[in-house]
N, C-alpha and C positions, 0 to 999 in steps of 0.2 A: 878401337879402330878395326882390328882384325876381325872382330865380330860382324861389323857392319860390311866389312868387304865380302865376308863369306855370305852373309844374308843377301847382299845385292848380287852375287853370283848365282845364288840358288834361285831367287826370284826371276833373273833374266832368263836362266835356263828353263824354268816352269812356264814363263810366258811364251817363250818361243815354241815349246812343245804344244802348249794349248792353242797358239795361233796355227801351228801345223795342222793339228787335227780339225780345226775349225775351218780354215781356208784351203789347205794343201790336200787333204784326203778327199773331200768331194771333187775337186778339180782333177785329181789324178784318176778317180773313177770315171769322171766324164770323158777324159783322154783315152782311158783304156776301152770305153764303150765306142767311141769314134773310130779308134784303131780297128777294133774288131770288124765294124761295119766296112771300113775301107778294105780290110783283108778279104772280105767276102766279095765285095765288088770288084777287086783286082783279079780274084779267082775266076769270077764269072766272066769276065773281059778277057782273061787269058785263054779260057776253055773256048771261047768263040774264035779266037784268033788261030792263024795258020801256022805260025812259026814258033810258037811255044812262049815261055816265060820272057825271053829278051825283049819282046815287043808288047808287053803289057803296057795298057795305058796307066800312067802315074796321076792317080786322082788326088794327091796331096798337093796343095798350092805352096809353093815355096816362097817364104817371106824374106826379104832382104834383112840381114842382121846388121846391128849398128857396129861401130868401131870397138867398143867395149862389151861385145857380146858375151865374154867369158864371165862377166858378173851378173848376166841375166838369170841364169839358172838359180843363182845364189838368192836372190830376192824376188824372183818372179812370183813364187807361190804365196808371198804375203799379200799380194794384190796391189802393191803400190805401183809396179811398173804398168799393170793392166790399165789402172785407172788413169795414169799419166798418159799412156798412149791413146786412150779414148780422148783425153783433152787435147792432145796434140793433133788427132785426126779432126776432131770438131773445129779446131782452129785452121784446118787445112794446110798444115805444115808437114814438111818432109823429113822432120827429126825422128830419131828413135828413141824411145822412152829410156832405155838403158844408157845412151849417151847423154842425156839431159841430166839423169840421175848422178851418173859419175862426175859431170861437170859441177852440179851443185855440191856434191861431196868434196871435190878438188877446191872449190872457192871458200867453202866454209873452213876446211883445213888450213888453207892459206891465211884467211883472215884471223883465225884462232892463233896461229903461230906469230903473225905480225903484231897482234895486240900484245902477246907476251914478250915480244922484243922491244915494245914500247913501254914496257914498264907496268902493264895492268896484270896484277897478281892474282885478282879474283877470279876463280875458274868459272863461277856462275856467270858473271857479266861477260867474260869472254866467249862462253857457250852461247849466251844470248845473242850477242853481235854476230858471232859467226853464223849462227842458224838463221838470222834474219838476213844476212848478206847473201848466204847461200841459197835462200829462196828467191832470189831476184829472177833467174832464168824462168822458174815456174810461174811467178808472178807475171812476167811478160807474156808467156804462152797463155796464162788465163785471161789477160787483158785482151789479147787478139781474139781469143775464143769468143769472149763476151761481145766484142764489137762486131764479129762476123754473125753471131746469132742474132744481135740487135739488127743488123743490116737484113738478114733473111726475114725476120719478123716484120720489118716495115715494108718489104716488098711481097710478102706472102698474100695479102689480100688481093692484090692484082693477079697474082697467079690463080687464086680461087676463082676470080671472074673470068679468066681466059678458059679455065677448065669447064665452067659453068656454060659459057657459050658454045664451046665444042661439043658439050652434051646436049644443049638445046638444038644444034644442028643435026643431031642424029649420029654422032660418032660414038665409038665405043671409049670404054675407060682407056684402053691403050692408047687410042688417038688423042684423047684429052691429055695424057701425061707427056705425050710426044709434043704437043701444043705448047705445053709449058716449058719443055726442054728447049724448044727452038725459039720461042717468042719472048720469054721473060728476061730478066737481067740477073747477073751473078749477084749472090752466091745460089739464088734459087734456080737458076738455069743450070748450073754445074751439078747440084745435087739431083735434079729430076733427070739429067742427062745420064747419071750414074744408074737411076732406076731403069731407064730405057735401054741401057747397055746390059744390065742384068737380065732384063726381059728378053733381049735380043740373045742371050747366050743360054736361054732355056730355063731361067729361074721362074718360079711360080709368083704371080703378082702380089699374093699376100706376103710371101717372105721378102720381096723386093721393097714393098713399103714398109714392112717392120724393119728392114735394114736402114731405110731412110730415117725412120724415128730414132733408131740409135745414133746416126750420125748427127741429127739435129734435134736435141731433146727439148722441143718446145711443146707446150700443151696445146696451142692451137693447131700444129702439125698433127699431134696425135688424135685430136678430134677429126681431122680431115681424113687421117688413115683409117680410123675406126668406121668413118661413115662410108668410105669406099668399100672396105671389106664387108660390112653388113650389106651394101647395096648388091655386092656380088653374090652374097649368099641367099638374100632374101628377095632381090629384085625390085626393091622399093625405089621410088623416085627421090633421089637425094638433091636435086638441083635447088629446090626451094630451102632446104636445110643448110646447103652450102652459101646460098645467098645471104641467109640470115647469119651464118658464120662470118662471112666477109664483112658485113656491116658491123657486127660485134666486135671483131678484131679492130677495124678502123676506129670505133668509139672508144675502145679501150686504150689504144695508142694515143687518141687525141686527149683522153683524160690524163693520161701519164705525162704528156708534154705539157699540159696546162699546169699540172701539180709541179713539175719540174720547174716551169718559169715562176710560179708563185712563191716557190721556196728557194729561190737563187740566192737572196740575201742572207737567209738562215744558213744555207750551206756553205756560203763564203765565210760566214762568221764561224762556223764549226770548223772549217779548214784552217782558219787563222788560229784558233785557239789550240788546234791540235799541232800546228807547226810552231807555235811560239816558243814552247820549252826547248825545241831542237835549234831554233835560231838563237835564242839567248844563250843556249850552252856553247854553241860554236863561237858566237860573239866574244863571251868571256874567255874562251880557250885562246882566241887570237889576241884579245887585248890584255886579259890577266890571265896567264896560264896558271898561276899558283893558286887561284880561286878553284879551279877545276881539278887540279892534281889530287886534292884530298878526297874527291869522289872515288877515285880508283886506286889510290895508293893507301889511304886509311882504311881500317876494317869497318868502322862505323860508317864512314862515308860511302863505302861500297854497298852496305846494306841499304842506306838511303836511296842510292843511285838505282839498285836492283829494284826496290819498291817503287821508285818513280818510273822506271822503264816499263814494269808490269802493269802499273796503273794507267800509264799512256797507252799502252797496247789495248787494255780492255776499254779505255774511253773511246778510242778510234773505232773499235769494233761495234760498240753500242750505238755511237752516232751514225756510223755507216748503216747499220741496220734500221734505226729509226728514219734516216734520209732516203732510204730506198724502199718504199712500200711496193707490194705486189698487187697488180691489178689483174 
């Protein structure tokens, strides 16, 4: 037993060291490069000023930290918080990633202890249940993100048509983006308004469009952004290309809606099959608890229950992948 504990500790330490060199070192180098450039810019702005260093412009944007910011530096270098914050921003929520992370850990730890109080001795089962329940906040955020991206994708062809009409009228790209920001509906209106605000603050149009692509990771929007950047660099006429893109997006969304309607019965059957074991288990736990107690009090029963939960999760993931084709 002691050998496995020592081996586990050594493996964990080696894993964290490798993760640090893979994720942390490049990020630290990038931060050092940015800090060096900011120091140079501060020195230039300070030399132009009349009253010395006290009135130098602070070029670093201060980001509001969350309630549990003390944990941020501990896990940020792994990349988990960065990806989670990107998901939160794409869902247009005001939460901080470190707060959500700590909330998930607290929920998981609470469920783990409660299951122990209710007599579940199998550590693997307790960990699986705690991990699943602890991920509920992240799953809710992911659901809101997907819903917002789907709404954006639905309204995006109309935004392309607005931009094309503006370009046909002889307006510039800036005017076309302002037309989308003022005439379209949310969330398209909100995101393009951020683009116009960045342009108003002096940002380059290429960088503002690339930031839009990071906030809304849709392939159609990336094509739109690439077309605008190429139009600026080469001077080509992109109106016809964007018109074809608008038609293509509408046809793809129409095909996806038809596929969803034609497979409604099959998806309902899949949902019933996935929910049946859970419903039957809850029913037996209410009517005949002694039938269920063996699954988490007996060692053999715990193994079967662990196998059933893992198989159920794998089946749900496979069915979800098959039922959601990409167009």
